[in-house]
Structure formats: C-alpha cells, structure tokens
C-alpha positions in Angstrom: 83.6 85.3 125.0 83.4 88.9 125.6 83.4 89.9 122.0 82.5 93.4 121.3 83.3 96.4 119.4 85.4 99.5 119.8 88.3 101.6 121.0 89.7 104.6 119.4 93.3 103.9 118.5 94.5 105.2 115.3 97.2 103.8 113.1 98.2 101.6 110.3 101.2 99.4 109.3 104.1 101.1 107.7 103.4 104.0 105.4 102.7 101.5 102.7 100.3 99.2 104.5 99.1 101.3 107.4 100.4 104.7 106.5 98.9 105.2 103.1 95.7 103.3 104.2 95.1 105.8 106.9 96.1 108.6 104.7 93.3 107.7 102.2 91.0 107.0 105.0 91.6 110.2 106.9 91.3 108.4 107.8 97.4 86.1 116.7 97.4 76.6 120.7 97.5 73.6 120.2 97.1 70.5 117.9 94.9 69.5 115.1 95.1 70.7 111.6 92.8 71.0 108.7 94.3 68.2 106.6 93.0 69.6 103.4 93.9 73.2 104.1 96.8 74.3 101.9 98.7 77.5 101.5 97.0 80.0 99.2 99.5 81.1 96.6 98.6 83.8 94.3 101.3 84.9 91.9 100.3 88.4 91.1 102.8 88.9 88.3 104.4 87.1 85.4 107.3 84.8 86.5 109.6 86.9 84.3 108.7 90.1 86.0 110.3 89.4 89.4 113.5 91.5 89.2 112.4 94.0 91.7 114.0 97.4 92.3 117.8 97.3 92.2 117.8 99.5 95.3 115.4 97.4 97.3 117.2 95.5 100.1 116.1 93.6 103.3 113.0 92.1 104.9 110.4 93.9 107.0 107.3 92.5 108.7 104.4 94.8 109.4 101.4 94.0 111.6 98.1 95.9 111.3 95.6 95.7 114.2 92.1 97.0 113.4 90.0 97.6 116.5 86.6 98.8 117.6 85.0 99.9 120.8 82.2 98.2 122.6 80.0 98.3 125.7 80.5 95.5 128.3 77.6 93.0 128.4 77.8 89.6 130.2 77.6 86.7 127.8 76.1 83.2 128.3 79.4 81.5 129.1 81.3 78.5 127.8 84.5 76.6 128.5 86.8 79.3 127.2 84.9 82.0 128.9 84.9 80.2 132.2 88.6 80.0 132.1 88.8 83.7 131.5 86.5 84.4 134.4 88.9 82.5 136.7 91.6 85.0 135.5 89.9 88.3 135.5 86.3 88.6 136.5 86.9 91.9 138.2 88.7 93.6 135.4 86.3 92.4 132.7 84.0 95.4 133.2 86.7 97.7 132.0 87.4 95.6 128.9 86.4 97.9 126.2 88.2 97.0 123.0 87.5 94.4 120.3 89.9 93.2 117.7 88.2 93.4 114.3 91.0 91.8 112.4 94.8 91.4 112.2 96.8 91.4 109.0 100.5 90.8 108.5 102.5 91.8 105.5 106.1 90.7 104.9 108.4 92.2 102.2 111.4 90.1 101.3 113.9 91.4 98.7 115.9 88.1 98.8 113.0 85.9 97.8 111.3 88.7 95.9 108.1 88.0 97.6 105.4 89.8 99.6 103.5 87.7 102.1 100.0 88.8 103.0 98.0 87.0 105.7 95.2 87.6 108.1 94.5 86.0 111.5 91.0 85.0 112.8 89.6 87.6 115.1 88.5 84.7 117.4 92.1 83.3 117.6 93.0 81.6 120.9 96.3 82.3 122.6 97.7 81.3 126.0 98.4 83.5 129.0 99.1 82.6 132.6 98.5 78.9 131.7 95.0 79.7 130.4 93.6 79.8 126.9 92.1 83.2 126.0 90.9 85.0 123.0 92.5 88.0 121.2 90.4 90.7 122.8 91.3 89.4 126.3 95.0 89.1 125.4 94.9 92.6 124.0 93.2 94.0 127.2 95.7 92.3 129.5 98.6 93.8 127.6 97.1 97.2 127.7 96.6 97.0 131.5 99.8 94.9 132.0 97.8 92.3 134.0 98.8 88.8 135.1 102.5 89.3 134.3 101.9 90.2 130.7 103.9 93.1 129.5 102.8 95.7 127.0 104.6 93.8 124.2 102.8 90.5 124.9 100.1 90.9 122.3 102.5 91.5 119.5 105.0 88.8 120.8 102.2 86.3 120.8 101.5 86.9 117.1 105.3 86.6 116.3 105.4 83.3 118.3 102.5 81.8 116.5 103.8 82.5 113.0 107.5 82.2 113.8 107.9 85.6 112.2 109.3 88.5 114.1 106.9 91.5 113.8 109.1 94.6 113.2 106.5 97.3 113.3 102.9 97.4 114.5 100.1 99.7 113.5 96.6 100.2 115.1 93.6 101.7 113.3 90.0 102.1 114.3 87.5 100.4 112.0 85.6 103.6 111.2 88.8 105.2 109.9 90.0 102.1 108.1 86.9 101.4 105.9 87.0 104.9 104.5 89.9 103.8 102.3 87.4 102.1 100.0 85.6 105.3 99.0 88.7 107.3 98.9 90.2 104.8 96.4 87.1 105.0 94.3 86.0 101.5 95.5 88.0 98.5 96.7 87.9 95.4 94.5 87.9 92.3 96.8 87.4 88.6 96.2 84.3 87.5 98.2 84.8 83.8 99.0 81.2 82.8 99.5 77.7 84.3 99.3 76.9 86.5 102.3 73.1 86.2 102.3 72.5 88.3 105.3 74.1 91.3 103.5 72.9 90.4 100.0 76.4 90.0 98.7 77.3 87.2 96.3 80.6 85.4 95.9 83.1 86.6 93.4 85.1 89.7 92.7 83.2 92.8 94.0 84.0 96.5 94.1 83.1 97.6 97.6 82.1 100.9 99.0 83.2 102.0 102.5 79.8 101.1 103.8 79.8 97.7 102.3 83.4 97.0 103.5 82.3 98.0 107.0 79.3 95.7 107.0 81.3 92.8 105.8 84.1 93.3 108.3 81.7 93.8 111.2 78.5 91.8 110.4 79.3 89.0 107.9 78.5 85.4 108.9 80.2 82.5 106.9 79.2 78.9 106.3 83.0 78.2 106.2 84.6 80.3 109.0 87.9 80.2 107.2 86.3 82.3 104.5 86.4 85.2 106.8 90.2 84.9 107.0 90.4 84.5 103.2 88.4 87.7 102.7 90.5 89.7 105.2 93.6 88.6 103.4 92.0 89.5 100.0 91.0 93.0 101.2 94.5 93.7 102.6 96.1 92.7 99.2 93.5 94.8 97.4 94.7 97.9 99.2 98.4 97.1 98.6 97.5 96.7 94.9 96.2 100.2 94.8 98.7 102.1 97.0 102.0 101.0 95.5 101.9 102.8 92.2 104.3 105.6 91.0 102.0 108.4 92.1 102.0 107.3 95.7 105.8 106.7 95.6 106.3 110.3 94.5 104.1 111.7 97.4 105.2 109.2 100.0 106.8 111.7 102.4 104.1 114.2 102.2 101.6 111.5 102.8 103.6 110.3 105.8 103.6 113.8 107.3 99.8 113.9 107.1 99.1 110.5 108.6 101.7 111.0 111.4 99.3 113.5 112.9 96.5 111.0 113.3 98.2 107.7 113.6 99.9 105.8 116.5 102.8 103.6 115.3 106.4 102.7 116.0 107.2 103.2 112.3 109.0 106.4 111.7 110.2 108.6 108.8 113.6 107.0 109.2 112.1 103.5 108.6 110.2 104.9 105.7 113.4 106.1 104.1 115.1 102.7 104.8 112.2 100.6 103.3 110.7 102.8 100.7 112.3 101.1 97.7 111.3 97.7 99.2 107.7 98.8 99.6 107.4 100.1 96.1 108.9 96.9 94.6 105.6 95.3 95.5 104.4 95.2 91.9 107.5 93.4 90.8 107.4 90.8 93.5 105.4 87.6 93.9 102.4 87.8 96.3 101.9 84.8 98.6 98.8 84.4 100.7 99.1 81.6 103.3 96.8 81.2 106.3 97.3 79.9 109.8 96.5 76.2 110.3 94.3 74.9 113.1 90.7 74.1 113.9 87.6 75.9 115.0 86.1 74.9 118.4 82.8 75.9 120.0 82.6 77.3 123.5 79.2 78.5 124.7 77.7 80.6 121.9 81.1 81.5 120.4 83.4 79.9 117.9 87.1 80.1 118.4 90.1 79.3 116.3 92.7 77.0 118.0 95.9 77.2 115.9 98.4 74.4 115.4 101.5 76.4 116.2 104.3 74.0 114.9 102.5 73.3 111.6 101.7 77.0 111.2 105.3 78.0 111.8 106.5 75.4 109.3 104.2 77.0 106.7 105.3 80.5 107.4 109.0 80.0 107.9 109.6 80.2 104.1 108.5 83.8 104.2 111.0 84.9 107.0 
C-alpha cells in the first residue's frame, strides 16, 4: 500500500492521555479469527484496591492518533493496492500522511476499569465498497472524497470496536516520543526480541530515540506483537502521568498543551472528567486487542479484523 511517514498534526487524547503526553513531549472487515488469541487482562492493582475516587463518575473513550509525514513513492502493487488504485489514482500523489499507531483508552467508573488498546497501523477498513488501509481512509476523510465525511475515520474505529469515541487527539510522532526522555525513560514490556534494533524481549526502560526507532522501524516475527507493544507503551505513559503531582498541576498543564495541540477535548471536559482520570491507579487495567487475521497483498501485510467477534470482546468495556 502506500505506507509512508509524516504530517504535522499536533495533539493527544484528553489531558490525561494526550494532553499530558504532549505536555511532557513539548512536545481502526471481515471474517476469520485467531482461535487462540485471547483478551489480555492485566490487573494493575490489588483486587481490594478498586474503590476509586468517590467523586469519579461516568465513562469516557479517548482515541489517540499518532501520525507522520512521508514523500509519495509508487509501490509494487497487490490486491489491496489495486482496489485502491481503482478508487483514487489521481489523488494518491497528494497522500502525504501515514498513521503510525492508534490507541484507545476508556475510563469507566461503574466497572472501575480502564481499558487500554492499540490497533494495527495496517488495519483494513471499508469505504465505497472497497477495502482500504488506514492511511488511505484517513486521507479520504481529510479531503472528504468518495462521500466520506470528515468524521468517517473516527466513526470507522467506533464501528469496529463497538465503542463510541468521545474525543480524539492527533500528535506527530516526533513530538510524541519526546515523552520518554521527559519522563526520565519509559518502561515498556517488549514482547519479542527486535534483532534489527538490538533490543531484547522483556521489560525495558526506553529513551525517546529508542521509542522512536521501535515505533517506526521495528519488524516482528509475530505481527500481533506490534499491537501488544503499542498497548504496553500507552499503559506505561498512563502509569506515569496519573500521580498526585500531575493532578495538582492539571489545569496549568492543559493551558500549556492547548497552545500546541489540536483536539476536541476542552477545559470544560477536563473539569468534567478530571476525577475519573485520576482514579486510574485505583481501577483495574484491561488490555484487549482486536481479533482478526493478517493477509498479504503485494509486499505489504494487512490486518483484516473480524468485526462481530471484536465487538463482542470490547462490549464489556462500554
């Protein structure tokens, strides 16, 4: 497909997920399931420590889209790409944005849970009766091509997971990775050895440079390990930015990041959900991943999700 890298959009998820991340950085069909793939559940706290803040109420779902810019280069082709060419050969040369990753975080005061998940960057969605990748879907929505409105990209993620995205944030990869150094290193669970980068499996404290190289260059024997790593690094940031110190400075932090971020999350929403966000440490963290199968098309590998099975998995977090 026309994968590539780059676009300068700035943002992040709510203050907690995208807001504080950017502050420190200053810096989404078909059938077939992995029969052995199960939900990853990671209770982050003792069962008895699930009371949460007495003031925390409600549910909010936050989508973070990390992007990068690229230069258009024709690729060798494949079934998926050929379908895309039938849709938009002329517009392709203006396609200048690549999705590096998507993460979704859901806070739920009723279940006292926080759900953290990532979606494969090579996820396939449908538009105008054709199967296309995330980069193309994002481009079509930005240009409002083929009857796809500006909200199609986010709606496609909501439709896949069966979870309504409440607020969306966009951040450029170069700004995003700075969070690692500004937090004094980011401790992430690496699911397998990444020989090309000289990084071994296990818990590793990453610098910004290492995080960038993993997010942009890593190749995996098991492609689902990329999704597991993306989910892990999202959780790692939440672990660090939900402490008392950040709660105390949350409004000042929001003022700073609002100058450099693009999001539909406002100060009014921050006030509404602040107690919920900072109940994170008292809630149980769940880390499910979308169900589907990887398919090859030309030189590219794409993830074709099983929508109904994925929705059944995620409905418990709504």
